C-alpha positions as CSV (number, residue, x, y, z in Angstrom):
1,M,-7.3,12.8,20.8
2,S,-8.0,12.3,17.2
3,T,-10.5,10.6,15.4
4,V,-9.1,7.8,13.2
5,Y,-10.5,5.3,11.3
6,M,-10.5,3.9,8.0
7,R,-13.4,3.6,5.4
8,Q,-13.8,2.7,1.7
9,A,-12.8,5.7,-0.4
10,K,-15.7,7.5,-2.2
11,N,-15.6,9.9,-5.7
12,K,-15.6,13.0,-3.4
13,D,-12.1,11.9,-2.0
14,L,-10.5,11.9,-5.3
15,I,-8.9,15.2,-5.0
16,H,-7.5,14.6,-1.8
17,I,-6.1,10.9,-2.6
18,T,-4.5,12.6,-5.6
19,A,-2.7,15.1,-3.6
20,I,-1.5,12.4,-1.4
21,I,-0.4,10.7,-4.1
22,D,1.6,13.5,-5.2
23,D,2.8,14.3,-1.6
24,S,4.0,10.8,-1.4
25,R,5.8,11.3,-5.2
26,H,7.7,14.3,-3.8
27,F,8.8,12.5,-0.5
28,L,10.3,9.7,-2.3
29,K,12.1,11.7,-5.0
30,K,13.5,13.9,-2.3
31,Q,14.8,10.3,-0.4
32,G,16.3,9.9,-4.1
33,L,14.2,6.9,-5.0
34,D,12.5,6.5,-8.5
35,Q,9.6,5.0,-7.0
36,W,6.6,6.4,-8.4
37,Q,8.5,9.1,-10.5
38,S,7.1,7.7,-13.7
39,G,3.7,9.3,-13.5
40,Y,2.2,5.9,-11.9
41,P,-0.1,5.9,-9.8
42,N,-2.0,8.8,-11.4
43,Q,-5.5,9.7,-11.2
44,N,-6.5,7.6,-13.8
45,T,-5.1,4.9,-11.7
46,I,-7.1,5.8,-8.4
47,V,-10.3,6.5,-10.3
48,S,-9.9,2.8,-11.6
49,D,-9.5,1.7,-7.8
50,L,-12.4,3.8,-7.1
51,Q,-14.3,2.1,-9.6
52,Q,-13.5,-1.4,-8.7
53,E,-14.1,-0.4,-5.1
54,R,-10.5,-1.3,-3.5
55,G,-9.7,2.0,-2.6
56,Y,-9.5,3.3,1.1
57,V,-8.5,6.0,2.9
58,L,-7.5,7.0,6.5
59,I,-9.7,9.4,8.2
60,V,-8.0,11.7,10.8
61,D,-10.7,14.0,12.5
62,N,-12.9,13.9,9.4
63,Q,-9.9,14.8,6.8
64,V,-8.6,12.2,4.2
65,A,-5.0,11.6,5.6
66,G,-4.2,8.6,4.0
67,Y,-5.0,6.2,0.8
68,V,-4.2,2.4,-0.2
69,A,-5.5,-0.1,-2.8
70,L,-6.5,-3.1,-1.7
71,L,-6.7,-6.2,-4.0
72,S,-8.5,-9.2,-2.7
73,G,-7.6,-12.8,-4.7
74,E,-4.6,-13.4,-6.4
75,D,-2.6,-10.4,-8.0
76,P,-0.5,-11.1,-11.1
77,V,2.2,-8.5,-9.4
78,Y,3.0,-11.5,-7.1
79,T,2.9,-14.6,-9.3
80,N,6.4,-14.6,-9.9
81,I,8.6,-14.1,-6.6
82,T,12.7,-14.6,-7.0
83,S,15.4,-15.1,-4.4
84,G,12.7,-16.6,-2.1
85,K,9.2,-18.1,-1.9
86,W,6.0,-17.0,-0.5
87,L,5.0,-18.7,2.9
88,N,2.2,-20.9,1.0
89,Q,0.5,-21.0,-2.4
90,S,-3.0,-19.6,-1.4
91,A,-4.6,-17.4,-4.1
92,E,-6.9,-16.0,-1.1
93,Y,-4.6,-12.8,0.0
94,V,-5.0,-9.4,0.1
95,A,-2.6,-7.5,-1.9
96,I,-1.5,-3.7,-0.2
97,H,-0.7,-1.4,-3.1
98,R,-0.3,2.5,-3.1
99,F,-0.2,2.8,0.2
100,A,0.4,6.6,1.2
101,I,0.0,9.2,4.0
102,S,-0.2,13.1,3.5
103,N,2.8,15.1,4.4
104,Q,0.2,16.9,6.7
105,Y,0.1,13.7,8.9
106,R,3.5,12.1,8.1
107,G,5.5,11.7,11.4
108,Q,2.5,11.1,13.5
109,K,2.7,7.2,13.1
110,L,-0.4,7.0,11.3
111,A,1.1,4.8,8.9
112,Q,1.2,2.1,11.6
113,R,-2.4,2.6,12.4
114,F,-3.4,2.5,8.9
115,M,-1.9,-0.9,8.7
116,T,-3.3,-1.8,11.8
117,A,-6.8,-1.4,10.5
118,I,-6.5,-2.7,7.0
119,L,-5.4,-6.2,8.5
120,T,-8.2,-5.8,11.2
121,Y,-10.8,-5.4,8.5
122,F,-9.6,-8.2,6.5
123,F,-9.3,-10.5,9.6
124,Q,-12.4,-10.1,10.4
125,M,-13.6,-11.2,7.1
126,G,-11.8,-14.3,7.6
127,I,-8.8,-13.1,5.4
128,V,-5.5,-13.9,7.3
129,D,-3.2,-13.5,4.3
130,F,-1.5,-10.3,3.1
131,R,1.3,-9.1,0.6
132,I,2.9,-6.2,-0.1
133,D,6.1,-5.0,-2.0
134,T,8.3,-1.8,-1.8
135,H,11.7,-0.1,-3.3
136,P,14.8,-1.7,-1.8
137,E,15.7,1.5,-0.3
138,N,12.2,2.8,0.6
139,L,13.4,2.8,4.5
140,P,10.5,4.6,5.6
141,M,8.1,1.8,4.1
142,Q,9.9,-1.0,5.2
143,A,9.5,0.2,8.8
144,V,5.7,0.3,8.3
145,I,5.9,-3.3,6.9
146,A,8.3,-4.7,9.6
147,G,6.7,-2.7,12.2
148,N,3.3,-4.8,11.8
149,G,4.9,-8.3,11.5
150,F,5.5,-8.8,7.6
151,S,8.6,-10.8,6.9
152,R,10.6,-10.4,3.5
153,Q,10.0,-13.2,1.2
154,G,11.8,-12.5,-2.0
155,N,12.1,-10.0,-4.7
156,I,9.2,-9.5,-7.2
157,Y,9.8,-7.3,-10.4
158,I,7.1,-4.5,-11.7
159,D,6.9,-2.9,-15.1
160,D,7.4,0.5,-15.0
161,N,7.5,2.9,-18.1
162,N,8.8,0.2,-20.1
163,S,11.2,-1.3,-17.5
164,R,11.4,-4.0,-15.1
165,K,12.1,-2.4,-11.4
166,L,13.0,-4.5,-8.4
167,R,10.7,-4.4,-5.3
168,W,11.3,-6.6,-2.1
169,A,8.3,-8.7,-1.4
170,Y,6.7,-9.3,2.0
171,Q,3.9,-11.5,3.5
172,L,2.3,-11.9,6.9
173,V,-0.1,-14.7,7.6
174,L,-2.3,-14.4,10.6
175,V,-3.2,-17.0,12.8
């Protein structure tokens, strides 16, 4: 049985995180998706996450197997939602961004375990509201999101290389 846990990312993890993001970029491209194909996220994005202490890694048997950026508090990306609405107007939530698993660990249900670790970690700190978005055709990520109890609330738009891209927005409020 493998040892699996989540911890805050460290500067020494940067090379592994960058490789995971690149793996995910190629995985999305193979699916025919334009998500992450414009150079975002990149190493500068990850360095910023590390500096702001919002990067987390999934560790499997002492190896970095996944990466996520977790933003506490109101996220401007989620301010304007269309074709629906958030379950509440709270500004106290965790936004889940840049969720990625290494190709080496893909297909092992680790994304589900990673999401569970995220929810548990923040629940223990008293945060019960979580938001996430993904490409409308990113079926693997939608399975992870739905499999952890999130419900689709509407649409958001992100700025990507001088164009606005549609993303499906999800929310989970734990009670």
